[in-house]
C-alpha positions, 0 to 999 in steps of 0.5 A: 500500499502506498499510503503511510500513517499521517498522510493527508487524504481526500475521500473520493467515493461514498457518503463522505466524498470530498471530505479531508482527513488524516490517516490514523491506522493502516490495515494491510490485510484487509486493504483498508485505512482508518481516517481522523477528521470532523465527522469522517466515517464515524459509526455509532456502536452499541456497547453492553455493560461490562466491568470496563464500561458499567453503564454501556451506551452508545459510542462513536467509532471511526470505521475503516474504509477501503484504501481505493476510496481515498487519494493523497492530498497534494501538498503543493496544489491541495488537490487529490493526486496519485503517488509515484516512486522514484530514486533520489540521491541523498547524502547519508552519513557523508556519502551519496546514496540512492534512496527510494522516495514517494512523490506526488504525480500532479506537482512532482513534490517529494513526500518523504 
């Protein structure tokens, strides 16, 4: 998966289409991401009373959505963009090394 924790993304399909959020967690096995944002992909979960929560009740929880329904927000253009990879020469411990980095295809800006 090309996304990383902390990336700013835009939802491109579904009920929350057009809303922006930040990736909290990535679930690689199911190809899903959990987003943080104002009212983004939240569901109400009914909890039974337990020792940890003696009253039970209704709690709002962030629901994971499929990674194909989100696109990275370009840091320069502030629009959805695809992610690409390229190798860049960086100075690591006084040596030049080839390092693989992510970049936004719309503006060409390096993300890592």
